[in-house]
mmCIF file of the N, C-alpha and C atoms, coordinates in Angstrom:
data_MODEL
# 
_entry.id   MODEL 
# 
loop_
_atom_site.group_PDB 
_atom_site.id 
_atom_site.type_symbol 
_atom_site.label_atom_id 
_atom_site.label_alt_id 
_atom_site.label_comp_id 
_atom_site.label_asym_id 
_atom_site.label_entity_id 
_atom_site.label_seq_id 
_atom_site.pdbx_PDB_ins_code 
_atom_site.Cartn_x 
_atom_site.Cartn_y 
_atom_site.Cartn_z 
_atom_site.occupancy 
_atom_site.B_iso_or_equiv 
_atom_site.pdbx_formal_charge 
_atom_site.auth_seq_id 
_atom_site.auth_comp_id 
_atom_site.auth_asym_id 
_atom_site.auth_atom_id 
_atom_site.pdbx_PDB_model_num 
ATOM 1   N N  . MET A 1 1  ? 74.290 -56.988 192.998 1.00 0.00 ? 1  MET A N  1 
ATOM 2   C CA . MET A 1 1  ? 74.218 -58.365 193.427 1.00 0.00 ? 1  MET A CA 1 
ATOM 3   C C  . MET A 1 1  ? 73.282 -58.455 194.627 1.00 0.00 ? 1  MET A C  1 
ATOM 4   N N  . GLN A 1 2  ? 72.443 -59.454 194.617 1.00 0.00 ? 2  GLN A N  1 
ATOM 5   C CA . GLN A 1 2  ? 71.494 -59.648 195.690 1.00 0.00 ? 2  GLN A CA 1 
ATOM 6   C C  . GLN A 1 2  ? 72.177 -60.263 196.906 1.00 0.00 ? 2  GLN A C  1 
ATOM 7   N N  . ARG A 1 3  ? 71.738 -59.845 198.083 1.00 0.00 ? 3  ARG A N  1 
ATOM 8   C CA . ARG A 1 3  ? 72.312 -60.375 199.315 1.00 0.00 ? 3  ARG A CA 1 
ATOM 9   C C  . ARG A 1 3  ? 71.866 -61.824 199.505 1.00 0.00 ? 3  ARG A C  1 
ATOM 10  N N  . LEU A 1 4  ? 72.795 -62.686 199.860 1.00 0.00 ? 4  LEU A N  1 
ATOM 11  C CA . LEU A 1 4  ? 72.520 -64.099 200.073 1.00 0.00 ? 4  LEU A CA 1 
ATOM 12  C C  . LEU A 1 4  ? 72.180 -64.305 201.546 1.00 0.00 ? 4  LEU A C  1 
ATOM 13  N N  . THR A 1 5  ? 70.930 -64.651 201.817 1.00 0.00 ? 5  THR A N  1 
ATOM 14  C CA . THR A 1 5  ? 70.502 -64.859 203.194 1.00 0.00 ? 5  THR A CA 1 
ATOM 15  C C  . THR A 1 5  ? 70.950 -66.248 203.667 1.00 0.00 ? 5  THR A C  1 
ATOM 16  N N  . LEU A 1 6  ? 70.897 -66.463 204.961 1.00 0.00 ? 6  LEU A N  1 
ATOM 17  C CA . LEU A 1 6  ? 71.256 -67.765 205.522 1.00 0.00 ? 6  LEU A CA 1 
ATOM 18  C C  . LEU A 1 6  ? 70.330 -68.852 204.986 1.00 0.00 ? 6  LEU A C  1 
ATOM 19  N N  . LEU A 1 7  ? 69.038 -68.556 204.889 1.00 0.00 ? 7  LEU A N  1 
ATOM 20  C CA . LEU A 1 7  ? 68.086 -69.531 204.356 1.00 0.00 ? 7  LEU A CA 1 
ATOM 21  C C  . LEU A 1 7  ? 68.408 -69.867 202.908 1.00 0.00 ? 7  LEU A C  1 
ATOM 22  N N  . ASP A 1 8  ? 68.727 -68.851 202.103 1.00 0.00 ? 8  ASP A N  1 
ATOM 23  C CA . ASP A 1 8  ? 69.115 -69.095 200.711 1.00 0.00 ? 8  ASP A CA 1 
ATOM 24  C C  . ASP A 1 8  ? 70.379 -69.942 200.636 1.00 0.00 ? 8  ASP A C  1 
ATOM 25  N N  . ALA A 1 9  ? 71.336 -69.662 201.508 1.00 0.00 ? 9  ALA A N  1 
ATOM 26  C CA . ALA A 1 9  ? 72.582 -70.434 201.517 1.00 0.00 ? 9  ALA A CA 1 
ATOM 27  C C  . ALA A 1 9  ? 72.314 -71.890 201.875 1.00 0.00 ? 9  ALA A C  1 
ATOM 28  N N  . MET A 1 10 ? 71.430 -72.120 202.841 1.00 0.00 ? 10 MET A N  1 
ATOM 29  C CA . MET A 1 10 ? 71.097 -73.497 203.223 1.00 0.00 ? 10 MET A CA 1 
ATOM 30  C C  . MET A 1 10 ? 70.361 -74.209 202.092 1.00 0.00 ? 10 MET A C  1 
ATOM 31  N N  . ARG A 1 11 ? 69.411 -73.535 201.487 1.00 0.00 ? 11 ARG A N  1 
ATOM 32  C CA . ARG A 1 11 ? 68.674 -74.129 200.363 1.00 0.00 ? 11 ARG A CA 1 
ATOM 33  C C  . ARG A 1 11 ? 69.607 -74.396 199.185 1.00 0.00 ? 11 ARG A C  1 
ATOM 34  N N  . GLY A 1 12 ? 70.487 -73.450 198.908 1.00 0.00 ? 12 GLY A N  1 
ATOM 35  C CA . GLY A 1 12 ? 71.432 -73.626 197.808 1.00 0.00 ? 12 GLY A CA 1 
ATOM 36  C C  . GLY A 1 12 ? 72.357 -74.807 198.044 1.00 0.00 ? 12 GLY A C  1 
ATOM 37  N N  . THR A 1 13 ? 72.830 -74.953 199.272 1.00 0.00 ? 13 THR A N  1 
ATOM 38  C CA . THR A 1 13 ? 73.711 -76.075 199.606 1.00 0.00 ? 13 THR A CA 1 
ATOM 39  C C  . THR A 1 13 ? 72.968 -77.394 199.483 1.00 0.00 ? 13 THR A C  1 
ATOM 40  N N  . MET A 1 14 ? 71.709 -77.424 199.949 1.00 0.00 ? 14 MET A N  1 
ATOM 41  C CA . MET A 1 14 ? 70.916 -78.654 199.822 1.00 0.00 ? 14 MET A CA 1 
ATOM 42  C C  . MET A 1 14 ? 70.663 -78.998 198.358 1.00 0.00 ? 14 MET A C  1 
ATOM 43  N N  . CYS A 1 15 ? 70.401 -77.997 197.561 1.00 0.00 ? 15 CYS A N  1 
ATOM 44  C CA . CYS A 1 15 ? 70.147 -78.233 196.143 1.00 0.00 ? 15 CYS A CA 1 
ATOM 45  C C  . CYS A 1 15 ? 71.411 -78.728 195.443 1.00 0.00 ? 15 CYS A C  1 
ATOM 46  N N  . LEU A 1 16 ? 72.562 -78.169 195.790 1.00 0.00 ? 16 LEU A N  1 
ATOM 47  C CA . LEU A 1 16 ? 73.824 -78.634 195.205 1.00 0.00 ? 16 LEU A CA 1 
ATOM 48  C C  . LEU A 1 16 ? 74.115 -80.068 195.620 1.00 0.00 ? 16 LEU A C  1 
ATOM 49  N N  . ALA A 1 17 ? 73.785 -80.424 196.865 1.00 0.00 ? 17 ALA A N  1 
ATOM 50  C CA . ALA A 1 17 ? 73.966 -81.807 197.315 1.00 0.00 ? 17 ALA A CA 1 
ATOM 51  C C  . ALA A 1 17 ? 73.061 -82.742 196.524 1.00 0.00 ? 17 ALA A C  1 
ATOM 52  N N  . ARG A 1 18 ? 71.843 -82.302 196.261 1.00 0.00 ? 18 ARG A N  1 
ATOM 53  C CA . ARG A 1 18 ? 70.907 -83.099 195.462 1.00 0.00 ? 18 ARG A CA 1 
ATOM 54  C C  . ARG A 1 18 ? 71.432 -83.299 194.040 1.00 0.00 ? 18 ARG A C  1 
ATOM 55  N N  . ILE A 1 19 ? 71.967 -82.233 193.458 1.00 0.00 ? 19 ILE A N  1 
ATOM 56  C CA . ILE A 1 19 ? 72.529 -82.326 192.108 1.00 0.00 ? 19 ILE A CA 1 
ATOM 57  C C  . ILE A 1 19 ? 73.720 -83.286 192.101 1.00 0.00 ? 19 ILE A C  1 
ATOM 58  N N  . ALA A 1 20 ? 74.558 -83.213 193.135 1.00 0.00 ? 20 ALA A N  1 
ATOM 59  C CA . ALA A 1 20 ? 75.712 -84.115 193.225 1.00 0.00 ? 20 ALA A CA 1 
ATOM 60  C C  . ALA A 1 20 ? 75.258 -85.565 193.334 1.00 0.00 ? 20 ALA A C  1 
ATOM 61  N N  . LEU A 1 21 ? 74.199 -85.814 194.108 1.00 0.00 ? 21 LEU A N  1 
ATOM 62  C CA . LEU A 1 21 ? 73.680 -87.181 194.224 1.00 0.00 ? 21 LEU A CA 1 
ATOM 63  C C  . LEU A 1 21 ? 73.103 -87.662 192.899 1.00 0.00 ? 21 LEU A C  1 
ATOM 64  N N  . GLN A 1 22 ? 72.395 -86.794 192.207 1.00 0.00 ? 22 GLN A N  1 
ATOM 65  C CA . GLN A 1 22 ? 71.812 -87.169 190.926 1.00 0.00 ? 22 GLN A CA 1 
ATOM 66  C C  . GLN A 1 22 ? 72.885 -87.472 189.883 1.00 0.00 ? 22 GLN A C  1 
ATOM 67  N N  . SER A 1 23 ? 73.996 -86.781 189.957 1.00 0.00 ? 23 SER A N  1 
ATOM 68  C CA . SER A 1 23 ? 75.074 -87.031 188.994 1.00 0.00 ? 23 SER A CA 1 
ATOM 69  C C  . SER A 1 23 ? 76.038 -88.104 189.508 1.00 0.00 ? 23 SER A C  1 
ATOM 70  N N  . ARG A 1 24 ? 75.630 -88.759 190.605 1.00 0.00 ? 24 ARG A N  1 
ATOM 71  C CA . ARG A 1 24 ? 76.380 -89.863 191.209 1.00 0.00 ? 24 ARG A CA 1 
ATOM 72  C C  . ARG A 1 24 ? 77.803 -89.464 191.597 1.00 0.00 ? 24 ARG A C  1 
ATOM 73  N N  . GLY A 1 25 ? 77.973 -88.218 191.983 1.00 0.00 ? 25 GLY A N  1 
ATOM 74  C CA . GLY A 1 25 ? 79.262 -87.743 192.451 1.00 0.00 ? 25 GLY A CA 1 
ATOM 75  C C  . GLY A 1 25 ? 80.286 -87.497 191.358 1.00 0.00 ? 25 GLY A C  1 
ATOM 76  N N  . ARG A 1 26 ? 79.870 -87.626 190.113 1.00 0.00 ? 26 ARG A N  1 
ATOM 77  C CA . ARG A 1 26 ? 80.804 -87.396 188.999 1.00 0.00 ? 26 ARG A CA 1 
ATOM 78  C C  . ARG A 1 26 ? 80.828 -85.912 188.645 1.00 0.00 ? 26 ARG A C  1 
ATOM 79  N N  . ILE A 1 27 ? 81.457 -85.134 189.507 1.00 0.00 ? 27 ILE A N  1 
ATOM 80  C CA . ILE A 1 27 ? 81.475 -83.688 189.283 1.00 0.00 ? 27 ILE A CA 1 
ATOM 81  C C  . ILE A 1 27 ? 82.582 -83.254 188.328 1.00 0.00 ? 27 ILE A C  1 
ATOM 82  N N  . ARG A 1 28 ? 83.383 -84.179 187.871 1.00 0.00 ? 28 ARG A N  1 
ATOM 83  C CA . ARG A 1 28 ? 84.399 -83.864 186.861 1.00 0.00 ? 28 ARG A CA 1 
ATOM 84  C C  . ARG A 1 28 ? 84.030 -84.446 185.503 1.00 0.00 ? 28 ARG A C  1 
ATOM 85  N N  . SER A 1 29 ? 82.735 -84.673 185.289 1.00 0.00 ? 29 SER A N  1 
ATOM 86  C CA . SER A 1 29 ? 82.276 -85.180 184.003 1.00 0.00 ? 29 SER A CA 1 
ATOM 87  C C  . SER A 1 29 ? 82.369 -84.073 182.957 1.00 0.00 ? 29 SER A C  1 
ATOM 88  N N  . ARG A 1 30 ? 82.121 -84.422 181.710 1.00 0.00 ? 30 ARG A N  1 
ATOM 89  C CA . ARG A 1 30 ? 82.192 -83.422 180.643 1.00 0.00 ? 30 ARG A CA 1 
ATOM 90  C C  . ARG A 1 30 ? 81.197 -82.293 180.857 1.00 0.00 ? 30 ARG A C  1 
ATOM 91  N N  . TYR A 1 31 ? 79.999 -82.642 181.329 1.00 0.00 ? 31 TYR A N  1 
ATOM 92  C CA . TYR A 1 31 ? 78.985 -81.608 181.553 1.00 0.00 ? 31 TYR A CA 1 
ATOM 93  C C  . TYR A 1 31 ? 79.466 -80.611 182.591 1.00 0.00 ? 31 TYR A C  1 
ATOM 94  N N  . TRP A 1 32 ? 79.965 -81.092 183.722 1.00 0.00 ? 32 TRP A N  1 
ATOM 95  C CA . TRP A 1 32 ? 80.386 -80.182 184.779 1.00 0.00 ? 32 TRP A CA 1 
ATOM 96  C C  . TRP A 1 32 ? 81.635 -79.405 184.390 1.00 0.00 ? 32 TRP A C  1 
ATOM 97  N N  . GLN A 1 33 ? 82.510 -79.966 183.584 1.00 0.00 ? 33 GLN A N  1 
ATOM 98  C CA . GLN A 1 33 ? 83.660 -79.210 183.083 1.00 0.00 ? 33 GLN A CA 1 
ATOM 99  C C  . GLN A 1 33 ? 83.179 -78.079 182.171 1.00 0.00 ? 33 GLN A C  1 
ATOM 100 N N  . TRP A 1 34 ? 82.210 -78.401 181.316 1.00 0.00 ? 34 TRP A N  1 
ATOM 101 C CA . TRP A 1 34 ? 81.655 -77.382 180.435 1.00 0.00 ? 34 TRP A CA 1 
ATOM 102 C C  . TRP A 1 34 ? 80.967 -76.294 181.256 1.00 0.00 ? 34 TRP A C  1 
ATOM 103 N N  . ARG A 1 35 ? 80.210 -76.697 182.276 1.00 0.00 ? 35 ARG A N  1 
ATOM 104 C CA . ARG A 1 35 ? 79.494 -75.740 183.134 1.00 0.00 ? 35 ARG A CA 1 
ATOM 105 C C  . ARG A 1 35 ? 80.473 -74.812 183.848 1.00 0.00 ? 35 ARG A C  1 
ATOM 106 N N  . ASP A 1 36 ? 81.572 -75.384 184.315 1.00 0.00 ? 36 ASP A N  1 
ATOM 107 C CA . ASP A 1 36 ? 82.602 -74.589 184.987 1.00 0.00 ? 36 ASP A CA 1 
ATOM 108 C C  . ASP A 1 36 ? 83.230 -73.586 184.022 1.00 0.00 ? 36 ASP A C  1 
ATOM 109 N N  . GLU A 1 37 ? 83.504 -74.036 182.798 1.00 0.00 ? 37 GLU A N  1 
ATOM 110 C CA . GLU A 1 37 ? 84.115 -73.155 181.810 1.00 0.00 ? 37 GLU A CA 1 
ATOM 111 C C  . GLU A 1 37 ? 83.185 -72.026 181.410 1.00 0.00 ? 37 GLU A C  1 
ATOM 112 N N  . THR A 1 38 ? 81.890 -72.315 181.272 1.00 0.00 ? 38 THR A N  1 
ATOM 113 C CA . THR A 1 38 ? 80.960 -71.260 180.874 1.00 0.00 ? 38 THR A CA 1 
ATOM 114 C C  . THR A 1 38 ? 80.713 -70.281 182.016 1.00 0.00 ? 38 THR A C  1 
ATOM 115 N N  . ALA A 1 39 ? 80.765 -70.754 183.242 1.00 0.00 ? 39 ALA A N  1 
ATOM 116 C CA . ALA A 1 39 ? 80.513 -69.872 184.382 1.00 0.00 ? 39 ALA A CA 1 
ATOM 117 C C  . ALA A 1 39 ? 81.751 -69.077 184.788 1.00 0.00 ? 39 ALA A C  1 
ATOM 118 N N  . PHE A 1 40 ? 82.921 -69.697 184.715 1.00 0.00 ? 40 PHE A N  1 
ATOM 119 C CA . PHE A 1 40 ? 84.123 -69.068 185.257 1.00 0.00 ? 40 PHE A CA 1 
ATOM 120 C C  . PHE A 1 40 ? 85.224 -68.846 184.234 1.00 0.00 ? 40 PHE A C  1 
ATOM 121 N N  . GLY A 1 41 ? 85.001 -69.162 182.974 1.00 0.00 ? 41 GLY A N  1 
ATOM 122 C CA . GLY A 1 41 ? 85.951 -68.840 181.935 1.00 0.00 ? 41 GLY A CA 1 
ATOM 123 C C  . GLY A 1 41 ? 87.181 -69.720 181.869 1.00 0.00 ? 41 GLY A C  1 
ATOM 124 N N  . ASN A 1 42 ? 87.108 -70.941 182.330 1.00 0.00 ? 42 ASN A N  1 
ATOM 125 C CA . ASN A 1 42 ? 88.204 -71.902 182.215 1.00 0.00 ? 42 ASN A CA 1 
ATOM 126 C C  . ASN A 1 42 ? 89.512 -71.371 182.808 1.00 0.00 ? 42 ASN A C  1 
ATOM 127 N N  . GLY A 1 43 ? 89.412 -70.703 183.938 1.00 0.00 ? 43 GLY A N  1 
ATOM 128 C CA . GLY A 1 43 ? 90.600 -70.225 184.624 1.00 0.00 ? 43 GLY A CA 1 
ATOM 129 C C  . GLY A 1 43 ? 91.139 -68.898 184.130 1.00 0.00 ? 43 GLY A C  1 
ATOM 130 N N  . ARG A 1 44 ? 90.552 -68.368 183.073 1.00 0.00 ? 44 ARG A N  1 
ATOM 131 C CA . ARG A 1 44 ? 91.033 -67.090 182.536 1.00 0.00 ? 44 ARG A CA 1 
ATOM 132 C C  . ARG A 1 44 ? 90.444 -65.901 183.272 1.00 0.00 ? 44 ARG A C  1 
ATOM 133 N N  . TRP A 1 45 ? 89.372 -66.114 183.991 1.00 0.00 ? 45 TRP A N  1 
ATOM 134 C CA . TRP A 1 45 ? 88.734 -65.043 184.736 1.00 0.00 ? 45 TRP A CA 1 
ATOM 135 C C  . TRP A 1 45 ? 89.154 -65.185 186.186 1.00 0.00 ? 45 TRP A C  1 
ATOM 136 N N  . PRO A 1 46 ? 89.998 -64.304 186.684 1.00 0.00 ? 46 PRO A N  1 
ATOM 137 C CA . PRO A 1 46 ? 90.561 -64.493 188.022 1.00 0.00 ? 46 PRO A CA 1 
ATOM 138 C C  . PRO A 1 46 ? 89.530 -64.257 189.131 1.00 0.00 ? 46 PRO A C  1 
ATOM 139 N N  . VAL A 1 47 ? 89.111 -65.338 189.760 1.00 0.00 ? 47 VAL A N  1 
ATOM 140 C CA . VAL A 1 47 ? 88.211 -65.235 190.907 1.00 0.00 ? 47 VAL A CA 1 
ATOM 141 C C  . VAL A 1 47 ? 88.808 -66.060 192.034 1.00 0.00 ? 47 VAL A C  1 
ATOM 142 N N  . SER A 1 48 ? 88.570 -65.599 193.233 1.00 0.00 ? 48 SER A N  1 
ATOM 143 C CA . SER A 1 48 ? 89.096 -66.329 194.386 1.00 0.00 ? 48 SER A CA 1 
ATOM 144 C C  . SER A 1 48 ? 88.232 -67.552 194.663 1.00 0.00 ? 48 SER A C  1 
ATOM 145 N N  . ARG A 1 49 ? 88.746 -68.443 195.465 1.00 0.00 ? 49 ARG A N  1 
ATOM 146 C CA . ARG A 1 49 ? 88.000 -69.649 195.830 1.00 0.00 ? 49 ARG A CA 1 
ATOM 147 C C  . ARG A 1 49 ? 86.708 -69.274 196.555 1.00 0.00 ? 49 ARG A C  1 
ATOM 148 N N  . ALA A 1 50 ? 86.761 -68.272 197.420 1.00 0.00 ? 50 ALA A N  1 
ATOM 149 C CA . ALA A 1 50 ? 85.568 -67.830 198.144 1.00 0.00 ? 50 ALA A CA 1 
ATOM 150 C C  . ALA A 1 50 ? 84.497 -67.323 197.181 1.00 0.00 ? 50 ALA A C  1 
ATOM 151 N N  . GLN A 1 51 ? 84.904 -66.598 196.147 1.00 0.00 ? 51 GLN A N  1 
ATOM 152 C CA . GLN A 1 51 ? 83.948 -66.098 195.165 1.00 0.00 ? 51 GLN A CA 1 
ATOM 153 C C  . GLN A 1 51 ? 83.321 -67.244 194.380 1.00 0.00 ? 51 GLN A C  1 
ATOM 154 N N  . ARG A 1 52 ? 84.119 -68.260 194.063 1.00 0.00 ? 52 ARG A N  1 
ATOM 155 C CA . ARG A 1 52 ? 83.592 -69.422 193.341 1.00 0.00 ? 52 ARG A CA 1 
ATOM 156 C C  . ARG A 1 52 ? 82.585 -70.174 194.205 1.00 0.00 ? 52 ARG A C  1 
ATOM 157 N N  . VAL A 1 53 ? 82.900 -70.364 195.482 1.00 0.00 ? 53 VAL A N  1 
ATOM 158 C CA . VAL A 1 53 ? 81.982 -71.070 196.379 1.00 0.00 ? 53 VAL A CA 1 
ATOM 159 C C  . VAL A 1 53 ? 80.683 -70.290 196.512 1.00 0.00 ? 53 VAL A C  1 
ATOM 160 N N  . ARG A 1 54 ? 80.803 -68.989 196.678 1.00 0.00 ? 54 ARG A N  1 
ATOM 161 C CA . ARG A 1 54 ? 79.597 -68.151 196.792 1.00 0.00 ? 54 ARG A CA 1 
ATOM 162 C C  . ARG A 1 54 ? 78.764 -68.231 195.515 1.00 0.00 ? 54 ARG A C  1 
ATOM 163 N N  . ALA A 1 55 ? 79.409 -68.198 194.370 1.00 0.00 ? 55 ALA A N  1 
ATOM 164 C CA . ALA A 1 55 ? 78.688 -68.294 193.102 1.00 0.00 ? 55 ALA A CA 1 
ATOM 165 C C  . ALA A 1 55 ? 77.979 -69.648 192.983 1.00 0.00 ? 55 ALA A C  1 
ATOM 166 N N  . LEU A 1 56 ? 78.626 -70.711 193.423 1.00 0.00 ? 56 LEU A N  1 
ATOM 167 C CA . LEU A 1 56 ? 77.994 -72.028 193.377 1.00 0.00 ? 56 LEU A CA 1 
ATOM 168 C C  . LEU A 1 56 ? 76.778 -72.086 194.298 1.00 0.00 ? 56 LEU A C  1 
ATOM 169 N N  . ILE A 1 57 ? 76.898 -71.525 195.489 1.00 0.00 ? 57 ILE A N  1 
ATOM 170 C CA . ILE A 1 57 ? 75.768 -71.522 196.419 1.00 0.00 ? 57 ILE A CA 1 
ATOM 171 C C  . ILE A 1 57 ? 74.633 -70.658 195.870 1.00 0.00 ? 57 ILE A C  1 
ATOM 172 N N  . GLU A 1 58 ? 74.962 -69.533 195.255 1.00 0.00 ? 58 GLU A N  1 
ATOM 173 C CA . GLU A 1 58 ? 73.932 -68.704 194.631 1.00 0.00 ? 58 GLU A CA 1 
ATOM 174 C C  . GLU A 1 58 ? 73.250 -69.456 193.496 1.00 0.00 ? 58 GLU A C  1 
ATOM 175 N N  . TYR A 1 59 ? 74.013 -70.224 192.733 1.00 0.00 ? 59 TYR A N  1 
ATOM 176 C CA . TYR A 1 59 ? 73.430 -71.041 191.667 1.00 0.00 ? 59 TYR A CA 1 
ATOM 177 C C  . TYR A 1 59 ? 72.476 -72.074 192.272 1.00 0.00 ? 59 TYR A C  1 
ATOM 178 N N  . GLY A 1 60 ? 72.888 -72.726 193.345 1.00 0.00 ? 60 GLY A N  1 
ATOM 179 C CA . GLY A 1 60 ? 72.022 -73.698 194.008 1.00 0.00 ? 60 GLY A CA 1 
ATOM 180 C C  . GLY A 1 60 ? 70.742 -73.063 194.510 1.00 0.00 ? 60 GLY A C  1 
ATOM 181 N N  . ALA A 1 61 ? 70.838 -71.861 195.078 1.00 0.00 ? 61 ALA A N  1 
ATOM 182 C CA . ALA A 1 61 ? 69.648 -71.148 195.556 1.00 0.00 ? 61 ALA A CA 1 
ATOM 183 C C  . ALA A 1 61 ? 68.733 -70.786 194.396 1.00 0.00 ? 61 ALA A C  1 
ATOM 184 N N  . TRP A 1 62 ? 69.323 -70.395 193.268 1.00 0.00 ? 62 TRP A N  1 
ATOM 185 C CA . TRP A 1 62 ? 68.532 -70.078 192.076 1.00 0.00 ? 62 TRP A CA 1 
ATOM 186 C C  . TRP A 1 62 ? 67.800 -71.316 191.580 1.00 0.00 ? 62 TRP A C  1 
ATOM 187 N N  . VAL A 1 63 ? 68.491 -72.461 191.540 1.00 0.00 ? 63 VAL A N  1 
ATOM 188 C CA . VAL A 1 63 ? 67.854 -73.711 191.121 1.00 0.00 ? 63 VAL A CA 1 
ATOM 189 C C  . VAL A 1 63 ? 66.698 -74.042 192.060 1.00 0.00 ? 63 VAL A C  1 
ATOM 190 N N  . TRP A 1 64 ? 66.894 -73.851 193.363 1.00 0.00 ? 64 TRP A N  1 
ATOM 191 C CA . TRP A 1 64 ? 65.840 -74.105 194.345 1.00 0.00 ? 64 TRP A CA 1 
ATOM 192 C C  . TRP A 1 64 ? 64.596 -73.259 194.028 1.00 0.00 ? 64 TRP A C  1 
ATOM 193 N N  . ARG A 1 65 ? 64.825 -71.965 193.754 1.00 0.00 ? 65 ARG A N  1 
ATOM 194 C CA . ARG A 1 65 ? 63.695 -71.076 193.457 1.00 0.00 ? 65 ARG A CA 1 
ATOM 195 C C  . ARG A 1 65 ? 62.990 -71.473 192.163 1.00 0.00 ? 65 ARG A C  1 
ATOM 196 N N  . MET A 1 66 ? 63.749 -71.867 191.144 1.00 0.00 ? 66 MET A N  1 
ATOM 197 C CA . MET A 1 66 ? 63.146 -72.261 189.875 1.00 0.00 ? 66 MET A CA 1 
ATOM 198 C C  . MET A 1 66 ? 62.323 -73.545 190.038 1.00 0.00 ? 66 MET A C  1 
ATOM 199 N N  . ARG A 1 67 ? 62.829 -74.490 190.822 1.00 0.00 ? 67 ARG A N  1 
ATOM 200 C CA . ARG A 1 67 ? 62.078 -75.727 191.074 1.00 0.00 ? 67 ARG A CA 1 
ATOM 201 C C  . ARG A 1 67 ? 60.809 -75.412 191.866 1.00 0.00 ? 67 ARG A C  1 
ATOM 202 N N  . ALA A 1 68 ? 60.884 -74.465 192.793 1.00 0.00 ? 68 ALA A N  1 
ATOM 203 C CA . ALA A 1 68 ? 59.706 -74.082 193.580 1.00 0.00 ? 68 ALA A CA 1 
ATOM 204 C C  . ALA A 1 68 ? 58.648 -73.457 192.671 1.00 0.00 ? 68 ALA A C  1 
ATOM 205 N N  . LEU A 1 69 ? 59.066 -72.707 191.676 1.00 0.00 ? 69 LEU A N  1 
ATOM 206 C CA . LEU A 1 69 ? 58.110 -72.100 190.744 1.00 0.00 ? 69 LEU A CA 1 
ATOM 207 C C  . LEU A 1 69 ? 57.394 -73.157 189.916 1.00 0.00 ? 69 LEU A C  1 
ATOM 208 N N  . THR A 1 70 ? 58.092 -74.212 189.555 1.00 0.00 ? 70 THR A N  1 
ATOM 209 C CA . THR A 1 70 ? 57.461 -75.250 188.738 1.00 0.00 ? 70 THR A CA 1 
ATOM 210 C C  . THR A 1 70 ? 56.499 -76.114 189.539 1.00 0.00 ? 70 THR A C  1 
ATOM 211 N N  . ARG A 1 71 ? 56.701 -76.159 190.855 1.00 0.00 ? 71 ARG A N  1 
ATOM 212 C CA . ARG A 1 71 ? 55.786 -76.935 191.699 1.00 0.00 ? 71 ARG A CA 1 
ATOM 213 C C  . ARG A 1 71 ? 54.482 -76.187 191.939 1.00 0.00 ? 71 ARG A C  1 
ATOM 214 N N  . GLY A 1 72 ? 54.504 -74.895 191.681 1.00 0.00 ? 72 GLY A N  1 
ATOM 215 C CA . GLY A 1 72 ? 53.300 -74.096 191.777 1.00 0.00 ? 72 GLY A CA 1 
ATOM 216 C C  . GLY A 1 72 ? 52.921 -73.788 193.138 1.00 0.00 ? 72 GLY A C  1 
# 
């Protein structure tokens, strides 16, 4: 697992905030329920809350990097 730097954590958090704004705060929609189930196994995969938060921030940082690649 790659180390999450402070800059990556800040970028990931900003990207997650942007995604939340784009989805108008509906984080319990069908899409986000499906996303949660595919990422975390619908509660069958035992992970702590801290691990889930870290995974979400890592996802946000990954989205940030992918968007940066498309901007060239």
